[in-house]
C-alpha positions in Angstrom: 7.5 41.1 -31.8 11.2 41.6 -31.2 13.1 43.6 -33.7 16.8 44.2 -34.2 18.9 46.6 -36.4 20.8 44.9 -39.2 24.2 46.0 -40.4 22.6 47.9 -43.3 20.4 49.8 -40.9 17.1 48.0 -41.7 14.9 46.6 -39.0 14.9 42.8 -39.1 12.5 40.7 -37.1 14.2 38.4 -34.6 12.6 35.1 -33.6 10.8 35.3 -30.3 12.2 32.9 -27.6 10.2 29.7 -27.4 10.8 29.3 -23.7 12.3 31.2 -20.8 16.1 31.1 -20.3 17.5 28.3 -18.1 18.3 30.6 -15.2 14.5 31.4 -14.9 13.4 27.7 -14.8 11.7 26.5 -11.7 13.4 23.6 -10.1 11.8 22.0 -7.1 14.3 20.9 -4.5 13.4 17.8 -2.5 14.7 17.6 1.1 13.7 14.3 2.5 14.7 15.0 6.1 12.9 18.3 6.2 9.8 16.8 4.6 9.8 14.0 7.2 10.1 16.6 10.0 7.2 18.5 8.6 5.1 15.4 8.2 5.8 14.6 11.9 4.7 18.1 12.9 1.3 17.3 11.2 0.9 13.9 12.9 -2.2 15.1 14.8 -3.9 16.1 11.6 -3.1 12.7 10.1 -4.7 11.0 13.2 -7.7 13.4 12.9 -8.2 12.5 9.2 -8.0 8.8 10.0 -10.5 9.2 12.8 -12.9 11.2 10.6 -12.8 8.6 7.9 -13.4 5.8 10.4 -16.5 7.6 11.8 -17.9 8.3 8.3 -17.3 4.8 7.1 -19.1 3.0 10.0 -21.4 5.5 11.6 -24.1 5.2 8.9 -23.6 1.4 8.4 -26.0 -0.9 10.1 -23.3 -3.4 11.0 -20.8 -0.7 11.8 -17.2 -1.8 12.4 -18.3 -5.4 11.9 -17.6 -4.9 8.2 -13.9 -4.9 8.9 -14.3 -8.4 10.1 -16.8 -9.7 7.6 -14.6 -9.0 4.5 -11.7 -11.4 5.3 -14.1 -13.8 7.0 -16.3 -14.2 3.9 -13.3 -14.5 1.7 -11.9 -17.2 4.0 -15.2 -19.1 3.7 -15.2 -18.8 -0.1 -11.6 -20.0 -0.3 -12.4 -22.9 2.0 -15.4 -24.0 -0.1 -13.4 -23.8 -3.4 -9.9 -24.9 -2.4 -10.8 -27.7 0.0 -13.2 -29.2 -2.5 -11.4 -28.9 -5.8 -7.8 -28.4 -4.9 -5.4 -30.0 -2.5 -3.6 -27.2 -0.6 -0.7 -28.4 1.6 -1.1 -26.5 4.9 1.6 -28.6 6.6 -0.9 -29.9 9.2 -2.6 -26.6 10.1 -6.3 -26.1 9.6 -7.1 -24.5 6.3 -9.2 -21.8 8.0 -6.2 -20.6 9.9 -3.9 -21.0 6.9 -6.2 -18.9 4.6 -7.1 -16.3 7.2 -3.5 -15.7 8.1 -3.0 -14.7 4.5 -6.2 -12.7 4.2 -5.5 -10.3 7.1 -2.3 -8.8 5.6 -3.8 -8.9 2.1 -7.0 -7.1 3.3 -4.8 -4.4 5.0 -2.8 -3.9 1.8 -5.7 -3.8 -0.6 -7.9 -1.6 1.6 -5.1 0.9 2.1 -4.2 1.1 -1.6 -7.9 1.2 -2.8 -8.9 4.0 -0.4 -5.6 5.8 -0.1 -5.1 5.8 -3.9 -8.2 8.1 -4.2 -7.6 10.1 -1.0 -6.2 13.2 -2.8 -9.0 13.4 -5.4 -11.7 12.9 -2.7 -10.3 15.7 -0.5 -10.0 18.5 -3.0 -11.8 21.1 -0.8 -9.3 20.5 2.0 -6.4 20.6 -0.4 -7.4 24.0 -1.6 -8.1 25.5 1.9 -5.6 23.8 4.2 -1.8 24.0 4.2 -0.3 20.6 5.1 2.0 18.0 3.6 -0.3 16.4 1.1 0.9 12.9 2.0 -1.1 13.1 5.2 -4.2 12.0 3.2 -2.9 8.7 1.9 -1.1 8.0 5.2 -4.4 8.5 7.0 -6.0 5.8 4.9 -3.1 3.4 5.8 -3.9 4.1 9.4 -7.6 3.3 8.8 -6.7 0.1 7.1 -4.4 -0.8 10.0 -7.4 -0.3 12.5 -9.5 -2.6 10.3 -6.8 -5.2 10.2 -6.4 -5.0 14.0 -10.1 -5.7 14.4 -10.0 -8.5 12.0 -7.4 -10.3 14.1 -10.2 -10.9 16.7 -11.5 -13.6 14.3 -8.0 -15.1 14.1 -7.9 -15.4 17.9 -11.3 -17.1 17.8 -10.1 -19.5 15.1 -7.2 -20.6 17.2 -9.6 -21.3 20.1 -12.1 -23.1 18.0 -9.6 -25.3 16.2 -7.5 -25.9 19.2 -4.4 -25.1 17.2 -1.9 -22.9 19.2 0.4 -20.3 17.7 4.1 -21.3 17.8 6.9 -19.7 19.8 8.4 -18.5 16.5 5.6 -15.9 16.3 8.2 -13.5 17.7 9.1 -12.9 14.0 5.7 -11.3 13.4 6.7 -7.7 14.2 9.5 -7.8 11.7 7.1 -9.2 9.0 4.5 -6.5 9.8 7.2 -3.8 9.4 7.9 -5.1 5.9 4.2 -5.2 5.2 3.6 -1.6 6.4 6.6 -0.2 4.5 5.4 -1.8 1.2 1.8 -0.8 1.7 2.6 2.8 2.6 5.0 3.2 -0.3 2.4 1.8 -2.8 -0.4 3.9 -1.3 1.6 7.2 -1.4 2.8 6.6 -5.0 -0.5 5.6 -6.4 -2.4 8.5 -4.7 -0.3 11.1 -6.5 -0.2 9.2 -9.8 -4.0 9.0 -9.8 -4.2 12.8 -9.7 -2.4 13.0 -13.1 -3.7 9.8 -14.6 -7.4 9.5 -13.9 -7.7 6.2 -15.8 -5.8 4.6 -12.9 -8.9 5.0 -10.7 -10.7 2.5 -12.9 -7.7 0.2 -13.4 -6.9 0.0 -9.6 -9.8 -2.3 -8.6 -9.0 -4.6 -11.5 -5.3 -4.7 -10.6 -6.1 -5.6 -7.0 -8.5 -8.4 -8.1 -5.7 -9.8 -10.3 -3.1 -9.4 -7.5 -5.0 -11.5 -5.0 -4.7 -14.5 -7.3 -1.0 -14.1 -8.0 -0.2 -13.6 -4.3 -0.3 -16.7 -2.1 -3.3 -15.8 -0.1 -5.5 -18.8 -0.7 -2.6 -21.1 -1.4 1.0 -21.5 -0.2 4.1 -20.1 -1.9 5.3 -23.6 -2.6 2.5 -24.0 -5.1 4.4 -21.5 -7.3 7.9 -22.7 -6.6 9.9 -24.7 -4.0 13.2 -23.2 -5.0 14.6 -20.7 -2.6 16.1 -18.7 -5.4 12.9 -18.4 -7.4 11.0 -17.7 -4.2 13.4 -14.8 -3.5 12.7 -13.4 -6.9 9.0 -13.9 -6.4 9.3 -12.0 -3.0 11.3 -9.2 -4.7 8.5 -8.7 -7.2 5.8 -9.0 -4.6 6.9 -8.5 -1.0 3.5 -9.7 0.2 4.8 -13.2 -0.7 7.6 -13.0 1.9 5.2 -11.5 4.5 2.4 -14.1 4.1 4.7 -17.1 3.8 6.7 -15.8 6.8 3.6 -15.4 8.9 2.5 -19.0 8.2 5.9 -20.4 8.8 6.3 -18.6 12.1 2.8 -18.7 13.6 1.5 -22.1 12.2 4.5 -24.2 11.5 7.0 -23.1 14.1 9.7 -22.2 11.6 11.7 -19.0 11.1 10.9 -17.1 7.8 13.2 -18.1 4.9 16.1 -15.6 5.0 16.7 -14.7 1.3 13.0 -14.2 0.4 12.5 -12.1 3.5 15.6 -10.0 2.6 14.4 -9.6 -0.9 10.9 -8.6 0.2 12.3 -6.1 2.8 14.6 -4.6 0.2 11.8 -4.1 -2.3 9.6 -2.6 0.4 12.3 -0.1 1.4 12.8 0.9 -2.2 9.1 1.3 -2.8 8.6 3.4 0.3 11.5 5.7 -0.4 10.7 5.9 -4.1 7.0 6.5 -3.5 7.8 9.3 -1.1 10.2 11.0 -3.4 7.8 10.7 -6.4 5.1 12.2 -4.2 7.2 15.2 -3.2 8.3 15.7 -6.9 4.7 15.8 -8.1 3.2 17.5 -5.1 3.2 21.1 -6.4 0.7 20.3 -9.1 -1.8 18.4 -6.9 -4.0 21.4 -5.9 -4.3 22.7 -9.5 -5.0 19.3 -11.2 -7.0 17.5 -8.6 
């Protein structure tokens, strides 16, 4: 207890400080460029983690890597049975199997990366406590795993083109730009969710439900024109969910021979950039408490 001498000479108890003075507060500085350089230095660790998770996932499974293909394939068959029987989906002349599968490949990549990467920190606590590295290597490794699965799933897409006799259009040159938007949005969401899960464990249970809900509000089984035909509303839709711009752009370029709509693509790209930058900064801000709380 702190005491001080009053003017009359008596000792009077002074209130103890409730918190340290401001000059002693810890303030974590975030240096994005330095953090990116450090992340690049640990790129081999990121690749090793991705390779480890791929081996663990498929080495003990009877079908092995075929599961990467079966997931979008079974969803395509389910959508085909439901939407071709009970709903009229305008595919603009393209076979519905191609129409649906072209939406399922990017969706499966996104959902797999978010579902697995969102739990990557809590599932790697022993490594977190023993190994020094940028903590974001764990969710990024899961994005790489999802990318490998998506690449294998495109084999079915090639087979569908051959079976249906429907050839991809020249405008497919837009695909790399659309994939860049997809990867940016997926990586940003995965990094942000992975660190928030450490502090809010209820999110682990809410995440699968959120993804199940998201597949129905994203034009995976249907076209974006089912929601709206207005370019302005479609741009707002893409700003809220960049997957809208990606999936609609892929269908326009690959199946219909059209360039992606400009304003929705710009809106989706803008949101993806903000999500990636914001997710990374949020991760670095909360990174110091990961090892103690996870």
